[in-house]
C-alpha positions as CSV (number, residue, x, y, z in Angstrom):
1,X,41.3,139.1,-65.0
2,X,37.7,140.1,-64.8
3,X,36.7,143.3,-66.6
4,X,35.3,144.9,-63.4
5,X,38.4,144.2,-61.4
6,X,40.6,145.5,-64.2
7,X,38.5,148.7,-64.3
8,X,38.9,149.2,-60.5
9,X,42.7,148.8,-60.7
10,X,43.0,151.1,-63.7
11,X,40.9,153.7,-61.9
12,X,43.4,153.8,-59.0
13,X,46.2,154.6,-61.5
14,X,43.9,157.2,-63.1
15,X,44.7,159.6,-60.3
16,X,47.3,162.1,-61.4
17,X,49.4,161.9,-58.3
18,X,49.5,158.1,-58.3
19,X,50.3,158.0,-62.0
20,X,53.1,160.5,-61.4
21,X,54.5,158.2,-58.6
22,X,54.2,155.2,-60.8
23,X,56.0,156.9,-63.7
24,X,58.8,158.0,-61.4
25,X,59.2,154.4,-60.1
26,X,59.2,153.0,-63.6
27,X,61.8,155.4,-64.8
28,X,64.0,154.7,-61.7
29,X,64.0,151.0,-62.7
30,X,65.2,148.2,-60.4
31,X,67.0,150.6,-58.0
32,X,63.8,152.3,-57.3
33,X,63.5,155.6,-55.3
34,X,63.2,156.4,-51.7
35,X,60.0,157.9,-50.4
36,X,62.0,161.1,-49.7
37,X,63.2,161.2,-53.3
38,X,59.6,160.7,-54.6
39,X,58.4,163.5,-52.3
40,X,61.2,165.8,-53.5
41,X,60.4,165.1,-57.2
42,X,56.7,165.7,-56.8
43,X,56.7,168.4,-54.2
44,X,53.8,167.0,-52.2
45,X,53.4,166.6,-48.4
46,X,54.5,163.4,-46.7
47,X,51.0,162.5,-45.5
48,X,49.6,162.9,-49.0
49,X,52.4,160.8,-50.5
50,X,51.8,158.1,-47.9
51,X,48.2,157.9,-48.8
52,X,48.9,157.5,-52.5
53,X,51.6,155.0,-52.0
54,X,49.4,152.9,-49.8
55,X,46.7,152.8,-52.5
56,X,49.3,152.0,-55.2
57,X,50.8,149.1,-53.2
58,X,47.3,147.6,-52.7
59,X,46.4,147.8,-56.3
60,X,49.8,146.9,-57.8
61,X,50.2,143.9,-55.5
62,X,46.9,142.5,-56.9
63,X,48.1,142.6,-60.5
64,X,51.6,141.2,-59.7
65,X,53.7,144.1,-61.0
């Protein structure tokens, strides 16, 4: 992975909300969590959660997690 691409991907995870989502999902393991459960755990509006999940999906799909 090129250094510039790695930096861009890490920057996306550097957002506190996205990092919180990522941590919740890692802790949930293979069973994962529903969007409603993520929203409940973090206490954020649905539209905000949707925005952050979209950004995470884009970045994480590029690094094959």
